[in-house]
VEXNU-137861 format. One record per residue (C-alpha): residue number from 0; x, y, z; residue in three letters. Coordinates in pm, whole numbers, plus 50000, padded with zeros to 5 digits. Layout:
# VEXNU-137861
resi	u	v	w	resn
NUM	X	Y	Z	ala
...
//
This chain:
# VEXNU-137861
resi	u	v	w	resn
0	33971	50168	11227	met
1	33822	49862	11058	leu
2	34066	49685	10827	tyr
3	33891	49516	10537	his
4	34202	49353	10392	gly
5	34293	49301	10031	his
6	34032	49190	09776	val
7	34060	48814	09715	arg
8	33946	48605	09424	ser
9	33582	48501	09395	ala
10	33685	48139	09441	leu
11	33863	48210	09767	ala
12	33568	48404	09899	ile
13	33330	48123	09807	ala
14	33541	47876	09997	cys
15	33493	48076	10317	leu
16	33115	48089	10316	thr
17	33085	47781	10534	ala
18	33086	47865	10905	thr
19	33330	47678	11128	thr
20	33124	47492	11387	ala
21	33265	47518	11741	val
22	32963	47466	11965	ala
23	33038	47267	12279	gly
24	33414	47285	12235	ala
25	33637	47405	12521	ala
26	33898	47543	12284	glu
27	33932	47643	11924	ile
28	34253	47724	11741	thr
29	34227	48019	11509	leu
30	34576	47937	11379	ser
31	34878	47736	11489	asp
32	35092	47903	11218	phe
33	35257	47573	11124	asn
34	35375	47659	10773	asn
35	35063	47874	10754	ala
36	35012	48247	10753	gly
37	34752	48517	10722	phe
38	34526	48544	10420	asp
39	34642	48904	10386	tyr
40	34864	49172	10540	thr
41	34835	49548	10510	phe
42	35013	49879	10572	asp
43	35369	49750	10515	asn
44	35336	49446	10741	phe
45	35530	49147	10610	thr
46	35482	48784	10718	gln
47	35744	48511	10708	thr
48	35618	48154	10740	leu
49	35799	47888	10938	gly
50	35737	47528	11042	pro
51	35621	47631	11390	asp
52	35580	48010	11401	val
53	35486	48304	11184	leu
54	35706	48614	11193	arg
55	35527	48945	11142	leu
56	35734	49258	11080	thr
57	35703	49624	10986	asp
58	36023	49826	10987	thr
59	35846	50163	10965	ser
60	35588	50177	11245	asp
61	35331	49981	11441	gly
62	35040	50060	11212	trp
63	34904	49763	11017	gly
64	34863	49387	11057	gly
65	34736	49067	10897	gly
66	34403	48889	10882	gly
67	34211	48568	10813	met
68	33884	48554	10621	asn
69	33748	48263	10824	asp
70	33389	48253	10948	ala
71	33309	48128	11298	tyr
72	33015	48069	11523	asp
73	33163	48160	11861	leu
74	32835	48191	12049	ser
75	32942	47904	12278	ala
76	33257	48098	12366	phe
77	33102	48411	12513	ala
78	33286	48354	12841	glu
79	33605	48233	12675	ala
80	33928	48429	12635	arg
81	34170	48476	12349	ile
82	34507	48311	12410	val
83	34822	48399	12214	val
84	35162	48226	12221	asp
85	35416	48479	12097	ala
86	35782	48580	12085	ile
87	35928	48933	12085	ala
88	36221	48931	11845	asn
89	36523	49152	11922	pro
90	36422	49427	11678	asp
91	36070	49463	11813	asn
92	35992	49804	11964	arg
93	35614	49804	12006	val
94	35459	49751	12347	asp
95	35129	49598	12243	thr
96	34946	49416	11967	phe
97	34574	49354	11919	thr
98	34345	49066	11817	ile
99	34029	49182	11638	glu
100	33712	48985	11563	leu
101	33477	49128	11296	ile
102	33113	49025	11259	asp
103	32885	49024	10962	thr
104	32736	49360	11063	his
105	33066	49545	11047	gly
106	33114	49557	11423	asn
107	33455	49468	11555	ser
108	33576	49374	11902	gly
109	33938	49423	12006	lys
110	34158	49274	12277	trp
111	34502	49415	12351	asp
112	34811	49218	12457	phe
113	35129	49362	12610	ala
114	35465	49255	12468	thr
115	35659	49355	12779	thr
116	35669	49000	12918	asp
117	35759	48829	12590	leu
118	36101	48669	12552	leu
119	36323	48672	12240	pro
120	36345	48291	12246	thr
121	36064	48050	12326	gly
122	35704	48157	12314	ser
123	35523	48311	12609	thr
124	35151	48260	12662	arg
125	34938	48573	12684	leu
126	34571	48568	12788	val
127	34319	48842	12714	ala
128	34204	49036	13018	arg
129	33840	49031	12907	lys
130	33617	48760	12764	thr
131	33470	48752	12414	leu
132	33136	48887	12534	glu
133	33310	49195	12675	asn
134	33558	49338	12423	pro
135	33804	49596	12551	glu
136	33737	49829	12258	ser
137	33629	49809	11897	gly
138	33455	49970	11605	ile
139	33088	50060	11570	asn
140	32868	49878	11825	asp
141	33146	49658	11955	tyr
142	32964	49585	12280	gln
143	32702	49404	12073	ser
144	32952	49197	11874	leu
145	32763	48909	11707	asp
146	32975	48611	11813	leu
147	32756	48371	11615	ala
148	32846	48546	11290	asn
149	33219	48625	11291	ile
150	33341	48671	10936	thr
151	33710	48740	10989	lys
152	33976	48801	11252	trp
153	34287	49014	11240	gln
154	34613	49059	11428	leu
155	34701	49428	11447	leu
156	35020	49607	11542	gly
157	35030	49895	11786	gln
158	34817	50183	11665	trp
159	34979	50524	11701	asn
160	35328	50380	11752	ser
161	35622	50511	11547	pro
162	35828	50205	11636	ser
163	35904	49894	11426	pro
164	35723	49564	11479	val
165	35904	49230	11492	asp
166	35693	48959	11657	leu
167	35658	48586	11603	ser
168	35337	48392	11672	phe
169	35296	48026	11758	asp
170	34924	48000	11834	asn
171	34608	48206	11851	val
172	34345	48017	12049	ile
173	34004	48080	12199	ile
174	33971	47890	12526	ser
175	33713	47856	12800	thr
176	33976	47711	13033	asp
177	34236	47986	13021	ala
178	34276	48150	13361	pro
179	34231	48529	13357	pro
180	34556	48726	13356	pro
181	34647	48992	13612	pro
182	34426	49299	13588	ala
183	34720	49478	13425	tyr
184	35092	49407	13381	pro
185	35257	49419	13720	gly
186	34939	49370	13924	ala
187	35076	49050	14076	glu
188	35165	49074	14447	pro
189	35517	48951	14372	asp
190	35577	49159	14059	ala
191	35948	49258	14045	pro
192	35876	49630	14024	trp
193	35737	49631	14379	arg
194	36066	49556	14554	ala
195	36248	49802	14329	glu
196	35993	50074	14406	ala
197	36013	50009	14780	ala
198	36392	50045	14767	ala
199	36367	50372	14573	arg
200	36110	50511	14816	ile
201	36341	50429	15105	glu
202	36631	50596	14923	gln
203	36466	50904	14776	his
204	36164	50979	14996	arg
205	36315	50926	15339	lys
206	36608	51068	15534	ala
207	36796	50992	15851	gly
208	36719	51195	16162	leu
209	36981	51197	16438	ser
210	36926	51364	16774	leu
211	37161	51446	17059	ile
212	36969	51548	17369	val
213	37149	51714	17658	thr
214	37035	51814	18005	ala
215	37057	52169	18133	gly
216	37411	52107	18256	asn
217	37514	51989	17907	ala
218	37539	51626	18021	ala
219	37387	51360	17793	pro
220	37019	51306	17873	ala
221	36935	50936	17867	ser
222	36593	50770	17868	asp
223	36424	51068	17706	val
224	36120	50956	17506	thr
225	36140	51093	17152	val
226	35841	51113	16917	arg
227	35860	51220	16553	val
228	35523	51294	16392	asp
229	35478	51415	16037	met
230	35256	51717	15978	thr
231	35306	51782	15605	arg
232	35459	51590	15316	his
233	35746	51737	15120	asp
234	35588	51560	14822	phe
235	35283	51735	14679	thr
236	34956	51543	14713	trp
237	34682	51747	14550	gly
238	34338	51740	14397	thr
239	34133	51942	14154	ala
240	33858	52138	14326	ala
241	33572	52369	14234	ala
242	33634	52729	14333	ala
243	33266	52802	14393	trp
244	33241	52517	14645	arg
245	33538	52660	14832	ile
246	33386	53007	14830	glu
247	33046	52896	14959	glu
248	32976	52877	15331	asn
249	32724	52600	15390	asn
250	32727	52249	15536	ala
251	32797	52075	15205	ala
252	33081	52308	15115	ser
253	33225	52283	15464	gln
254	33244	51905	15433	thr
255	33406	51953	15093	tyr
256	33671	52180	15246	lys
257	33721	51949	15542	asp
258	33801	51665	15303	lys
259	34050	51886	15122	leu
260	34224	51945	15455	his
261	34210	51579	15549	glu
262	34366	51441	15233	asn
263	34572	51696	15045	phe
264	34834	51970	15071	asn
265	34769	52124	14728	ala
266	34471	52217	14512	val
267	34420	52285	14143	thr
268	34123	52509	14070	leu
269	33966	52285	13807	glu
270	33801	52549	13588	asn
271	33805	52886	13764	ala
272	34133	53012	13614	leu
273	34066	52907	13257	lys
274	34033	53199	13018	trp
275	33662	53179	12919	pro
276	33535	53155	13281	pro
277	33748	53451	13381	leu
278	33581	53647	13101	glu
279	33244	53567	13258	gly
280	33137	53323	12987	glu
281	33050	53039	13228	trp
282	32820	53222	13466	gly
283	32843	53363	13817	his
284	33008	53057	13973	arg
285	33308	53101	13748	phe
286	33387	53471	13773	asp
287	33694	53651	13904	lys
288	33536	53721	14242	gln
289	33477	53350	14301	thr
290	33827	53247	14202	ser
291	33981	53526	14412	ala
292	33784	53416	14719	ala
293	33890	53055	14664	ala
294	34255	53154	14626	leu
295	34239	53356	14948	asp
296	34093	53058	15138	trp
297	34355	52822	14999	leu
298	34634	53061	15091	ser
299	34495	53116	15441	asp
300	34480	52738	15488	asn
301	34837	52671	15369	ser
302	34751	52490	15046	phe
303	34988	52506	14753	asp
304	34795	52598	14438	val
305	34837	52482	14081	arg
306	34721	52738	13827	gly
307	34531	52578	13541	his
308	34569	52708	13269	val
309	34718	53019	13103	gln
310	34719	52929	12732	val
311	34501	52646	12598	trp
312	34550	52702	12226	pro
313	34243	52519	12091	gly
314	33948	52712	11951	tyr
315	33693	52562	12190	asp
316	33902	52657	12494	asn
317	33943	53025	12409	leu
318	33710	53313	12497	pro
319	33467	53458	12247	gly
320	33688	53763	12188	ser
321	33963	53539	12053	val
322	33736	53295	11870	arg
323	33582	53582	11677	thr
324	33921	53692	11551	lys
325	34020	53332	11466	ile
326	33702	53303	11258	asp
327	33789	53626	11081	ala
328	34147	53510	11028	phe
329	34036	53181	10874	asn
330	33775	53346	10651	ser
331	34003	53594	10479	thr
332	34273	53543	10221	ala
333	34417	53891	10266	ser
334	34768	53877	10407	ala
335	34731	54233	10537	thr
336	34411	54153	10724	val
337	34561	53833	10858	arg
338	34866	54019	10988	asp
339	34639	54268	11162	gln
340	34426	53992	11317	leu
341	34735	53802	11421	arg
342	34865	54110	11602	ala
343	34530	54167	11771	glu
344	34512	53805	11892	ile
345	34866	53826	12021	gln
346	34779	54140	12216	thr
347	34481	53963	12371	leu
348	34704	53674	12477	ile
349	34971	53903	12622	glu
350	34710	54106	12812	asp
351	34549	53787	12943	his
352	34878	53652	13079	ile
353	34954	53985	13250	thr
354	34603	54021	13394	glu
355	34606	53664	13519	leu
356	34926	53730	13714	ala
357	34770	54039	13871	leu
358	34450	53852	13951	his
359	34625	53561	14126	thr
360	34865	53799	14302	asp
361	35139	53555	14401	gly
362	34904	53281	14525	thr
363	35005	53028	14257	ile
364	35277	52773	14335	thr
365	35300	52628	13980	trp
366	35137	52723	13652	trp
367	35019	52499	13370	asp
368	35150	52752	13123	met
369	35040	52577	12803	val
370	34792	52291	12779	asn
371	34746	52011	12524	glu
372	34935	52136	12221	thr
373	34892	51807	12035	arg
374	34514	51827	12009	ala
375	34468	52205	12042	asn
376	34649	52373	11756	arg
377	34436	52663	11636	asp
378	34661	52933	11779	leu
379	34975	52741	11686	ile
380	34861	52721	11325	glu
381	34815	53098	11323	ile
382	35147	53188	11490	phe
383	35373	52892	11420	gly
384	35544	52635	11641	glu
385	35788	52881	11797	ser
386	35500	53073	11954	glu
387	35469	52811	12229	val
388	35812	52909	12362	ala
389	35709	53274	12339	his
390	35407	53204	12560	trp
391	35638	53051	12818	phe
392	35855	53361	12810	asn
393	35554	53586	12853	leu
394	35456	53373	13152	gly
395	35802	53413	13299	arg
396	35785	53791	13269	gln
397	35449	53798	13444	ala
398	35535	53529	13702	asn
399	35912	53549	13756	pro
400	35919	53315	14057	asp
401	35657	53057	13958	thr
402	35758	52732	13780	pro
403	35589	52698	13442	leu
404	35472	52361	13304	phe
405	35367	52213	12973	leu
406	35072	51980	13026	asn
407	34924	51707	12805	asp
408	34725	51384	12804	tyr
409	34765	51039	12649	gly
410	35126	51005	12761	ile
411	35089	50776	13062	leu
412	34742	50645	12975	ser
413	34884	50465	12674	ser
414	34754	50115	12736	gly
415	35107	50003	12813	gly
416	35292	50168	12528	ser
417	35625	50329	12608	thr
418	35689	50470	12259	asn
419	35363	50587	12109	ser
420	35315	50870	11864	asn
421	35164	51076	12146	asn
422	35475	51023	12356	gln
423	35704	51107	12066	gln
424	35509	51424	11988	phe
425	35531	51533	12352	tyr
426	35904	51472	12362	glu
427	35950	51667	12039	asp
428	35729	51952	12170	gln
429	35934	51985	12489	ile
430	36260	51982	12297	gln
431	36125	52245	12057	arg
432	36033	52476	12345	ile
433	36381	52437	12488	ile
434	36547	52491	12151	asp
435	36335	52804	12096	asp
436	36449	52946	12431	gly
437	36121	52896	12616	gly
438	36124	52935	12995	ala
439	35986	52589	13067	ile
440	36043	52449	13417	asp
441	35840	52132	13427	gly
442	35651	51860	13243	ile
443	35293	51780	13338	gly
444	35139	51439	13280	phe
445	34765	51406	13272	gln
446	34675	51053	13376	ala
447	34312	50992	13287	his
448	34270	50616	13268	phe
449	33991	50377	13185	asp
450	34011	50000	13192	glu
451	34149	49985	12839	asn
452	34416	50251	12875	ser
453	34575	50127	13198	ile
454	34953	50122	13179	thr
455	35137	49886	13411	gly
456	35362	50034	13681	pro
457	35686	49919	13520	ala
458	35586	50087	13192	ala
459	35485	50403	13382	ile
460	35835	50413	13528	asn
461	35990	50366	13182	thr
462	35786	50654	13041	ile
463	35881	50882	13329	leu
464	36248	50792	13282	asp
465	36219	50902	12920	arg
466	36108	51254	13012	tyr
467	36329	51281	13319	ala
468	36619	51303	13075	ala
469	36519	51667	13012	phe
470	36617	51755	13369	gly
471	36285	51932	13432	leu
472	36039	51882	13717	asp
473	35787	51604	13655	leu
474	35432	51639	13792	his
475	35133	51407	13764	ile
476	34871	51674	13707	thr
477	34537	51497	13649	glu
478	34485	51141	13774	phe
479	34170	50933	13771	asp
480	34057	50585	13673	leu
481	33706	50581	13529	asp
482	33557	50240	13602	thr
483	33278	50082	13802	thr
484	33513	49803	13909	asp
485	33602	49947	14249	glu
486	33846	49666	14332	glu
487	34045	49730	14013	leu
488	34023	50105	14076	gln
489	34168	50070	14426	ala
490	34439	49828	14318	gln
491	34560	50043	14032	tyr
492	34540	50363	14237	thr
493	34764	50200	14496	arg
494	35014	50078	14236	asp
495	35015	50401	14035	phe
496	35080	50607	14347	leu
497	35358	50370	14448	thr
498	35543	50382	14117	ile
499	35526	50761	14084	ile
500	35623	50817	14450	phe
501	35919	50586	14390	ala
502	36039	50787	14091	his
503	36298	51039	14216	pro
504	36215	51302	13953	asp
505	35842	51319	14025	val
506	35758	51594	14274	asp
507	35380	51617	14269	ala
508	35058	51422	14218	phe
509	34711	51564	14161	thr
510	34388	51364	14184	met
511	34146	51513	13932	trp
512	33864	51554	14180	gly
513	33758	51373	14496	leu
514	33378	51375	14531	trp
515	33123	51201	14309	glu
516	32895	51507	14308	asp
517	33178	51732	14186	ala
518	33372	51512	13944	his
519	33386	51515	13566	trp
520	33391	51132	13579	lys
521	33172	51048	13880	pro
522	33273	50680	13886	asp
523	33636	50788	13927	ala
524	33582	50979	14252	ala
525	33723	50861	14586	met
526	33414	50971	14783	tyr
527	33056	50879	14698	arg
528	32788	51147	14695	asn
529	32707	51072	15063	asp
530	33077	51123	15148	trp
531	33134	50755	15222	ser
532	33484	50668	15112	ile
533	33541	50424	14827	lys
534	33814	50157	14813	pro
535	34033	50380	14596	asn
536	34008	50651	14862	gly
537	34102	50402	15131	ile
538	34401	50294	14921	ala
539	34507	50658	14881	tyr
540	34479	50735	15251	gln
541	34657	50415	15354	asp
542	34960	50507	15147	leu
543	34977	50885	15177	val
544	34858	50927	15536	leu
545	34972	50598	15687	asn
546	35246	50396	15518	gln
547	35425	50707	15388	trp
548	35361	50912	15701	trp
549	35618	50940	15980	thr
550	35493	50821	16319	asp
551	35802	50712	16512	glu
552	35884	50674	16880	gln
553	36220	50593	17033	thr
554	36431	50696	17333	ser
555	36778	50833	17392	thr
556	37061	50604	17494	asp
557	37326	50660	17760	ala
558	37497	50910	17532	glu
559	37175	51106	17485	gly
560	37144	50993	17124	gln
561	36842	50875	16925	ala
562	36789	50809	16554	ala
563	36505	50735	16309	ala
564	36430	50713	15937	arg
565	36159	50964	15845	val
566	35974	51067	15532	phe
567	36076	51399	15382	leu
568	35856	51680	15501	gly
569	35759	51886	15803	thr
570	35753	51719	16142	his
571	35681	51775	16509	thr
572	35953	51641	16740	ile
573	35852	51580	17100	thr
574	36081	51512	17396	leu
575	35927	51371	17714	glu
576	36130	51345	18034	his
577	36031	51342	18399	arg
578	35689	51495	18351	gly
579	35803	51770	18111	ile
580	35727	51769	17738	thr
581	35910	51981	17481	gln
582	35746	52013	17140	thr
583	35942	52135	16838	tyr
584	35699	52241	16566	leu
585	35765	52282	16196	gly
586	36089	52085	16176	val
587	36154	52051	15803	asn
588	36351	51744	15706	ile
589	36450	51737	15338	asp
590	36779	51549	15376	asp
591	36976	51363	15641	asp
592	36945	51585	15948	thr
593	37126	51607	16283	ser
594	36981	51812	16568	leu
595	37123	51906	16908	asp
596	36838	51961	17154	leu
597	36850	52077	17516	gln
598	36609	51989	17791	leu
599	36448	52296	17944	ala
600	36506	52186	18305	asp
601	36827	52349	18425	gly
602	36888	52528	18094	tyr
603	37005	52888	18058	asp
604	36937	53003	17702	gly
605	36688	52983	17416	thr
606	36488	52676	17317	ile
607	36277	52678	17001	his
608	35998	52469	17142	ala
609	35672	52467	17331	asp
610	35719	52334	17683	val
611	35443	52165	17879	thr
612	35508	52077	18243	asn
613	35244	51834	18363	thr
614	35406	51671	18664	ser
615	35773	51761	18656	gly
616	36000	52005	18833	arg
617	36152	52262	18598	leu
618	36433	52466	18751	his
619	36541	52755	18529	val
620	36920	52756	18482	ala
621	36970	52498	18758	gly
622	37107	52515	19112	asp
623	37327	52810	19201	gly
624	37298	52977	18859	ile
625	37098	53285	18778	ile
626	36981	53263	18418	gly
627	36706	53313	18163	arg
628	36507	53045	17982	leu
629	36368	53184	17656	ser
630	36112	52975	17468	leu
631	36036	53043	17105	ala
632	35692	52909	17179	gly
633	35471	52862	17482	ser
634	35510	52745	17840	tyr
635	35220	52554	17992	thr
636	35217	52429	18350	gln
637	34936	52222	18499	ile
638	34844	51973	18771	asp
639	35126	51871	19002	asp
640	35403	52050	18813	ala
641	35648	52291	18975	thr
642	35849	52578	18831	leu
643	36157	52671	19035	val
644	36327	53012	19015	leu
645	36625	53139	19217	asp
646	36623	53490	19367	leu
647	36956	53640	19472	glu
648	37085	53989	19547	pro
649	37264	53993	19210	thr
650	36961	53890	19006	gly
651	36687	53634	18957	arg
652	36590	53357	18717	asp
653	36345	53462	18448	thr
654	36125	53289	18191	leu
655	36045	53434	17849	phe
656	35780	53282	17620	ala
657	35523	53385	17363	asp
658	35238	53264	17583	thr
659	35241	53130	17938	ile
660	34966	52924	18100	his
661	34996	52924	18478	leu
662	34908	52630	18700	gly
663	35061	52398	18956	gly
664	35325	52544	19191	thr
665	35568	52833	19163	leu
666	35864	52785	19395	glu
667	36095	53081	19455	leu
668	36427	52989	19615	arg
669	36553	53298	19796	val
670	36922	53317	19879	ala
671	36994	53352	20253	phe
672	37083	53705	20340	gly
673	36873	53842	20055	tyr
674	36570	54008	20207	thr
675	36398	54240	19963	pro
676	36195	54503	20140	ala
677	35820	54454	20155	pro
678	35652	54618	19858	gly
679	35938	54528	19623	thr
680	35808	54404	19282	pro
681	36010	54118	19131	leu
682	35924	54056	18760	pro
683	36006	53697	18668	ile
684	35806	53618	18350	phe
685	35781	53797	18017	phe
686	35512	53690	17767	ala
687	35268	53830	17515	asn
688	34978	53651	17678	gln
689	34903	53491	18015	tyr
690	34627	53249	18105	thr
691	34548	53054	18419	gly
692	34685	53100	18768	ala
693	34924	52917	18998	phe
694	34760	52684	19247	asp
695	35033	52762	19495	asp
696	35322	53008	19523	val
697	35600	52933	19767	phe
698	35892	53167	19835	ala
699	36171	53087	20078	asp
700	36168	53338	20371	arg
701	35921	53566	20191	leu
702	35549	53624	20182	val
703	35455	53725	19826	val
704	35161	53784	19599	glu
705	35163	53762	19219	thr
706	35089	54047	18978	tyr
707	35062	54098	18603	thr
708	35153	54422	18429	ala
709	35132	54407	18050	gly
710	35389	54157	17932	gln
711	35535	54121	18281	leu
712	35439	53873	18548	phe
713	35602	53882	18889	gly
714	35566	53875	19264	val
715	35530	54153	19515	asn
716	35710	54101	19846	val
717	35459	54144	20125	leu
718	35672	54050	20423	ala
719	35955	53837	20552	ile
720	35829	53489	20635	leu
721	35836	53442	21014	gly
722	35858	53816	21088	asp
723	35557	53806	21311	phe
724	35620	54146	21474	asn
725	35677	54305	21129	leu
726	36004	54474	21223	asp
727	36159	54346	20893	gln
728	36400	54116	21073	gln
729	36392	53773	21232	leu
730	36482	53772	21602	thr
731	36410	53586	21923	ala
732	36100	53800	21955	asp
733	35953	53623	21653	asp
734	36036	53289	21813	val
735	35856	53393	22127	asp
736	35552	53503	21926	ile
737	35541	53171	21748	leu
738	35576	52985	22075	leu
739	35286	53182	22211	ala
740	35070	53087	21911	asn
741	35139	52718	21867	leu
742	34826	52556	21734	gly
743	34714	52869	21546	asn
744	34713	52799	21167	pro
745	34780	53167	21101	ala
746	35137	53108	21221	tyr
747	35194	52801	21003	asp
748	35534	52819	20830	leu
749	35557	52465	20693	thr
750	35232	52470	20499	arg
751	35062	52190	20691	asp
752	34778	52409	20825	asn
753	34899	52408	21183	thr
754	35165	52581	21390	ala
755	35374	52337	21594	asp
756	35732	52253	21685	his
757	35805	52174	21320	asp
758	35730	52537	21240	asp
759	35952	52648	21527	leu
760	36236	52435	21398	his
761	36179	52568	21042	his
762	36185	52928	21169	leu
763	36509	52887	21358	ile
764	36715	52653	21139	thr
765	36596	52751	20793	phe
766	36456	53103	20802	leu
767	36690	53242	21067	met
768	36976	53011	20969	gln
769	37032	52946	21339	gly
770	37320	52724	21444	thr
771	37223	52412	21642	pro
772	37318	52488	22005	gly
773	37257	52863	21976	asp
774	36976	52879	22231	ala
775	36967	53257	22268	asn
776	36989	53312	21889	leu
777	37283	53553	21910	asp
778	37465	53351	21637	his
779	37720	53232	21882	thr
780	37730	52895	22052	val
781	37891	52972	22385	asp
782	37860	52931	22765	leu
783	37543	53139	22768	leu
784	37376	52877	22556	asp
785	37523	52603	22774	leu
786	37380	52776	23082	ser
787	37035	52790	22923	ile
788	37052	52424	22837	leu
789	37178	52332	23186	ala
790	36900	52533	23349	ala
791	36638	52341	23152	asn
792	36805	52001	23139	phe
793	36582	51697	23168	asp
794	36265	51901	23113	thr
795	36030	51957	22821	ala
796	36104	52264	22617	gly
797	36179	52424	22283	asn
798	36483	52566	22103	trp
799	36526	52868	22325	thr
800	36522	52633	22624	ala
801	36787	52405	22472	gly
802	36584	52153	22260	asp
803	36798	52163	21945	phe
804	36671	51841	21783	asn
805	36303	51939	21814	asn
806	36201	51630	22014	asp
807	36038	51846	22288	asn
808	36287	51714	22542	ser
809	36612	51868	22665	ile
810	36860	51590	22722	asn
811	37206	51454	22640	leu
812	37126	51455	22271	leu
813	37087	51831	22280	asp
814	37405	51861	22486	leu
815	37589	51664	22221	ser
816	37458	51900	21951	ile
817	37572	52204	22151	leu
818	37912	52049	22218	ala
819	37960	51968	21850	ala
820	37900	52334	21756	asn
821	38063	52498	22058	phe
822	38332	52749	22000	gly
823	38438	53108	21952	arg
824	38780	53269	21956	ser
825	38729	53390	22310	thr
826	38627	53044	22427	ile
827	38874	52753	22415	pro
828	38775	52466	22191	glu
829	38608	52219	22422	pro
830	38811	51901	22458	gly
831	38731	51566	22595	thr
832	38790	51683	22956	leu
833	38557	51983	22913	thr
834	38287	51772	22766	ala
835	38325	51522	23048	leu
836	38309	51794	23315	leu
837	37999	51942	23155	leu
838	37839	51604	23137	ser
839	37923	51531	23499	thr
840	37781	51864	23612	thr
841	37459	51808	23424	leu
842	37426	51456	23554	cys
843	37471	51583	23910	arg
844	37200	51845	23855	arg
845	36975	51574	23717	arg
846	36989	51382	24044	arg
//
């Protein structure tokens, strides 16, 4: 509003007709307030003159000011800035004041100054953010302010503030040399709020994660690589989006949806759930079918959804059916008719709230129950103030499990004010809803900024503290900064996000749109129309998806312990050890968390992880133990990896998983003495789905083939390994057959594609469990074996000829082996004399 001041005498006016010449000057003093004051004050402002400063007070509110009827030619100062030296006295409660220049055409330009940095003693210098040629705001055509014909200037208090003013002023100067101030209070890199915010983020948005990792035998597992990767924030990072773009299936809409996935975990349908669109008043893109399809897609893709809005009580935001009745209500003086219309409107509202709950069908995470009651009062004027609480209670009946929010604008975007009339109204409105028994769960803060309404981070925190006292959830519901200054936009976006993320009572943030082609303020978008990202988008991603995103790697110590600080949210924890990776999905960390994790190798029990074996050796349950490894996930084996299972007469190791991908080697360790008959099926895996195939299957003493039957995977026993005559037992006959087929790969037992003495040794010592020295394979080392050895001494031969060390030569080494294993109850234990006699006999035969 333009203040014209009090009417002065004709003589005083005449004295001011001469224009103050300032051309070529670097600085001009509008007033130094040395025993001098304003020509006039207005709206209860009082000035007190002093030798050095002027004190300006208003005990009632911030509305008013004082002015000077001095004429200036400031055309040489187009690029200059207004400079004010001021003091905030102890009783001051306003956050800002304004300097106004008024030209001869009735245009006024205004420049705002924050009082937050002023001290109660000693003046502090404040510099206007913008130059004279670029006023921050004003009256009439302020952007064309005629600097050559300024007729007066005024100092104004804080418009719309209910708080008292008590400020002292030392100088008001226009200077071409004044350095520009920070873009907004707290924009400085070393501003105190930054360290405080960082400490609060560390305290409130992160938690300690402690792990104890044990091996299958319950021993601490050291040197296990641990990775902790975030997959979803606990904090809500959302955006407004158009339902029809989500519903459409084309290249442009797919990019739109991809960007939603990339940047956000929540979406507000910008217009689709408002009452008039749902009634079909906005065309086919805003009907119930479109919003239902969008809600289904959002639900299917794990987005939280903010419902916007159930009751928006202004005339222009209501459907035609309600507006018609409001018109009728306002045009009649009949109390009876008004009562009838009031009841009909109330029925429409109640039906709308119920139908909206049915339409959204549990897909809404939070509801903006009532929107903008300060500026939208048509329904409130019909029903009274207590009706707002009633709407909340209707919303609770229809949506018993969904938090309900009041939402309004002009609270944070206050230009720095922490106690404006808007803020006081909002506080009073919330308290009234509570006092009237309304089921309110949260407070929504729209945050639509332009360059002139920016509020510094410290003031944002102060405002949030004010409303946190209610003990309700605090959500930033609609953020944007409408400016073409992309550097300022990015800087403030970064700082705004930081201060709200640092506030422990704020749970959610919503960007009011992301793409220039689908934004109510295109300059405020984070993506241009060609989907190139703007600096504010880069700032958003750097914080939300980088600096505030867990991406940690560590390793366990000798005690199997590892620890990390992580951001609250859902994480994937990965353990890597000896070629085996265990992946724990969906680990929610919302407080300090301790986890005991077991490595799959050697474990008998259940592990809630996906296991990938790329090059390791995983032995279910470990040596000598028959057990079952159950994975609440998948098992994948590839490349050079090996899975080891024990088969015994009493049972066999088994693996259970949701899905199993086969590859690498399956090694079946068959207990000696356990010889399942050929044709015996041995199920060893249980899974809902199988893919792939083993590169190799190796079973001790058995020839097997794999099979799959439904959820079962196992092996069929084809034969006993080494049973060449297929009599289902291993005897000397099989040895003879092997000896007769040395060099034939079909008789290869050691998997080296040839049959040689190594295969013979493997058949006798491993498959037949023969005792070294038992030449005739009757499981007794006795004189018969000694006779065989003696008969073949000093010749080439094999096991059955007395070559027990498989060097293709029968000599003293083989005799020593026989002597070391000689003995049965019917044969005396050979002593030194016996051994000597045997040796002498053999030596004699050798000659």
